[in-house]
N, C-alpha and C positions, 0 to 999 in steps of 0.2 A: 554418452549423452543420448537422449531419446531421438527417434527417427524424425526427420523433418518431413512431415506428411504432405506439406504443400508441394514438395518436389516430386511426389509419386502419384498425386491425384490424377494427372493426365495419363499416366501409365495404367492406372486402374480402369479408366474409361476405355482405353485401348483393349485391355484384357476382356472387358465386358462385350465389346464389339466382336472380338474373336469368338467368344462363347456363343453369341447369337448366330454365327456363321457355321458352327459345327453341324455337319450333315447327319443328324440323328433325331429322328422324329419319335420322341418318347411315347406320345399317346398312341401312335400307330403300332409301334412295337408292343406296347402293353396290351392293346386289343388282340393282337395275334397270340400273345402269351395266355391271355384269359380264355380265348376260344380253345386253345390246345389243352389247357388245364381242365376245362369243363369236359372235354372228351377223352381224358386220360384214364378212364376207368376200366379199360380192357387189360386185365392182369396178364393174360396169355400173350398179348402183343408186347407188353413190357418185357416179359421173360424171354421171348424170342429175340428181341433186339439186344438185350443184354448178353444173351448167349453168342450172338454174332460178333459183338464188339470185344468179347473175351477170347476170340480166336487169335492164333498167332500171327495171321496176316492182316489183322486190323488192330491198331493200337492208338492210344492217345485219348480214349474216352475217360474223362474224369468226372462224370456226372453221377446222378443218383441211381440207385438200384433198389430192388426189393430186399427185405431182410430175410435171408434164408428161405424157408418154405412158406413164409407168411403170404397169404392171399389178399391182404389189405390193399386196395387200389391207392395209388399215390395221390389222388385228388380227394381222398376222404378227409372231411373236416370234423374235428371233435369239439363238442360244446364244452363250456366251463363245467367242471365237476360241481356237484351239489354242495360239498363241504370239504374243508381241509382236515386231514387226519391229525391226530396227536403224534408229533414226531420231534426228535431232537435234530435240529439243523446245525450242522458243523460247517462253518465257512472258513476257507483258508485263502490267504493271500501273502505275498512276499515282496520285499524290497531289498535293495543292496547298495553298498558303497563299493565301487569298482577299484581295483588296484591301480596305483599310479607310480610311474618312475620318479616323480617329484617328491614322493613321501620319504621321510627320514628312515622308515623301515617299511618293507613291502608287506602289504596285508590287503585283505578285503573283508567285508562284513555282509552277512546275510541275516535279515530279520524277518521272521515268520510271525504273522498275526493270525490267531485262531479265535473265532467268535462262536459261542454256542447260544442258540435261541430255542426255547422249548415251545414249538408251535402248538397252539391249542391247549397248553397246560399252564397252570399257575405257578411257574418257577421263574425266578429272576435269571436274566441272561448271565453268562460267564465269559471271561476273556482271558487269553493267554498270549504272551509275546515270548518269542524264542530267538534272541539275538545271539549270533555265533561269530566270533572273530577268527579268521583264518590267517595264520602268519608263518606256519612251518614251511620250509623250502619245498617240501613235497606237495604242499597245497597251492602255493603261490607261483611256483615255477613249473614249466613243463620239463620233459626229459632232456631238452636241449639247453635248459637253464634260462629260457626266456620267460618273461612274465606272462601268466595265463591271460587269454583274451577275455574281453567283456562277454562274448558269446558263451565262453566256458562258465563264467560266473552265472549268467542267465540260466544255463542248463542245470547247473548245480542247485540254483534256487528253485527251479521247477521241481526237481526231484525231492528237494527238502520239503517243499510244500506238500507234496503227495505223501511223503513219509510221515510228516507231522500229523496230517489229517488221519491217516490210517492208524497211527499209534494211539491217537486220542479216541478214535472210534472203538478200538479194541478195549481201551480202558473203560469206556462208558457203555459197553455192550450189554451189561446186565441191568443197567438202570435206565435204559432207553424206554420211551413210552410205547404204546401198542403199535403205533405206526412205524416203529423202528428208527433208523438213523438216515438222514438225508445229508450226504457229504457233498457240499457245493464248492466247486473249484472255479476260480475266476479266469477261465480261458478254455480253449479247445482241449479235449482230452488226448488228441492225437499228437503227442510229443515225439519228436525225432531229433536225436543228437547227431549232428553231422561230423564225421571224423576229419573233415577238411578244416574246420575252424574251432572244434571243441576238443579239449584235452580229455583223454580217457572216455571217449564217446560211447564205446561199447559197454563199458562198466556202468555208465550212467543210465544207458537204455535198460540194462538188466535190472538196475536198482528201481527204476520207475515201474517196470512191469511187476517186480516183486512187491512193491507197495500196493499196486492195484490188486494183486493176488491176495495180499493180507486183508484187504477190504472184503474180497469175495469169500475168504475163509470165515470171516465173522458171520456172513450170511449163511454159509454152509453149516455153521454151528448153532443156528436157530434164531439169530437176530437179523431182521431184514436190513440190508444196507443198500441205499439207492445213491450211487455215485453219479454226479452230473457235472459237466463242464458248461458254464454259462458264457455265451459269446454275445456281448452287447454290440449292436450296430454291425451285424455280420456282412462281409463283403463277397461271399461266395455266390456262385451261379450254378450249383450242381443240379438243382431241380429244373432250372431253365434248360440246361443241357439235355436232360432227359426229355423234356417236351420237344426240343428240336429233333432229338433222335427218333421220337415217335412219329414225327412228321415225314420221315423218309420211308419210301414204299417197301423196299426189300433189301436183301443183303448186297446185291450188286450196287445199288445206289449208295448204300452206306460205305462201301469200299471206294467208290468214285469220289465221294464227298468227305473223305477222311479228314482232310485239313480243316474243313468247316466244322466238323464235330469237335475238334480240339478247341476251336475258338468260340463255339456256341452257336454257329450258324447265323441265321437271320435274327436271332435274339441277342446277339452280342451287344454289350453295352448296358443291358438290364442286369439287375441283381435279384437274387431270391427275395430279399427283403422288400423290394418293390412289388413283386408278385403277391407275397403274402400280406403285405399291408393292404392290398386291394381286395383279397378274397377272404381274409379273416376279420371277424368282428372282435371287439374287445373281449378277451378271455378265452378265445378259441385257439386250438392248435392244429397242426397238420398231422398227417400220418407219420409213423416212424419209418425211416428209410436208412440206407447205408450209402456211403460214397464208394464208387468203384475206382480204386486207385492202388498203386503198388504199396504205398505206405499202409493202407488199411489191410491189404492182403497180408503184409508182414505181421501186423497185429494178430490177425486171425490165425496165421500159421504158428505164431508163438504160443497162442492160447485161444481156442475158439470162443471162450467166454469173454475175451477182451477185444473182439472186433468192435469197432466204434460205430454206433448208430446215431441218429439225430432226428430231431423234429423242430419245427418252427412254432413259436407261440407269440400271440399278441398280448402283452401285459399292459396294465394300466387301465384307466377308465376315462370315458368322455374324450376330450380333445388331447389328453395327456397319455398317449399310448406309444408303445415302441415294439418293434419286432426283434426278437432274440432267437438265436439258434441254440439249442440245448443238446449237447453231446451226452450219450449214455453208452456204457458197455453192453455187450450182447446179453449178459446175465440179467441186466435190468430190463432191456427191451423184450426179453422173452416172457416177462411177467406183466400182462396188461394192467393188473391192479396197481402194481408199483409205478407204472408210467402215469396212470391216472392220478395217483396220490402225489407224485412229483409235480404234475401239472397244477394240482390244487395248491400245493405249498408255494410254488413260484408265483402264482397269482396273489396269494395272501401276502407273501413277502414284498412283492412289487407294489402293493397298494398301501404299504405302511408309510411311504414317504410322500404321499400326496401327489404333487405335480412332477415328481421325479420317479418314473416307473422303472425301478431297478431294485433287486432284492436287498432288503434292509441288512441282512446278515453279511452280505458281501461288502456293502458300504462300510460297515463297522470293521470288518477284517482288514480292509484297505487302510482305514484310519490307524489301526493298530500296527500295521506293517510299515507304514510310510516312514522313511528316514529323510528328514529335511536338512536344509543347509546348516541350521544351528546344531543339529545332532552330529553332523559330520565334523563341524568345528570343535565341538565338545570332545568327540572321540580323538581327534588329532591332539587336542590339549592333554588328554589323559595319557596318550602314548608318549608325548614329549616329556611330561612329568616323570613317567617311568624311566625314560632314557636318561634324564638328568639324575634320577635317583641311583642309577647304575653307573654314574660317572661318565656318561656319554653325552656329547653335545648334539642336540637335534640338528639335522642338516636343514638349512634354510632353503626355501624354494628358489629357483632361478629368478633373476630380476624380472624377466618378462612375465613369468607365471605369477610372481608376487604382485606385480603391478595390476594384472587382471583381477586377482583376488581382492585387492583393495578397491579397485574401481567398481567391481560388481557386487561387493558385499552389501548386506542389508543395512540401510541407513535409517536412522530415526528422523522423522519429519516433525518439525516444530511449527506451530501455528500461533500467531499473535491474535488474541481474542480481545474484543472491546474496541472502542473508538480511540483513534490516535488524536491527541490534542496538539 
């Protein structure tokens, strides 16, 4: 039954009172951040402090840093490009059905949606879906015979998305427009499979990097490939941590305030999106930077071209704008023209849905990948039919699980129209 909202109204009021009493002056913190951002143009000062925090006796800094030998100051703002290039935009997204102990037979499903949009060219969009059912014991169970975790399925879906996108880019490499291929991925590019809760984590990590390398190989063979991970509503504070670091006078103060550096110091509570919402106008983007972190260092050590850089961009127009973080590998970041063209493509894509400032191609890829409740029910029905065909009786769900399924299933609502006499 639905929630009885009359019983929680007073609790909502109490929550509002608590929020009012939180000791965080957003406006004051934002003014500090804006002043520091305006004065963050000394590249030598940035390099010096990053060098200090990378010493063995100072750890914990997970903030922004300059990209290699790039002398671009972190507070540089780029205007909107003049025009979007002709490019093939390949967007990828994925969805899944997790394995369940209640199923008649153990399985899981991964569905990948791929959407191709020819930016600036008179070609109809194309779409592909790649549903894959995993049911073999080696896929569905770990080496101890336990059902694989949801986190394992998530990791395998992430790798499958990157593999599908790289395979399609390779297939279309010779027919791409002059601007090349823009491969849009709906998440951060810095994927890490943890061995603690992901089966075969090392193999998955290798497969992910191999798929990225495949995209790079296409570029090396003459067709530009711009890989980008699009993060909507980013929650990070890496640039703000850099601004706090720049406010510290010298190495001694950095060592003394090491715990503050980990938390973000006096800017703790703000997010990068707050800062860039204030400093960027619609269509503008930030400078390209990298995150100083062990994870990104691992990416760089595996392959220098795969170190993950990023920039922030304000997409949309008028009152309908949003701040996004865009991840790009080092091979893209090293080519300013590729970054500018990506900037232009993202602005054009995010303007296509009017009041929803989000890349159109990613929206369509999500629609293609989504596996809804009815799809799951249909899949179970097909599996049960096959079991019966083989002379096996499908195992019914436990009474508790069956009761939940019936209570929560989609119901058809009927409405009486017209006057009752």
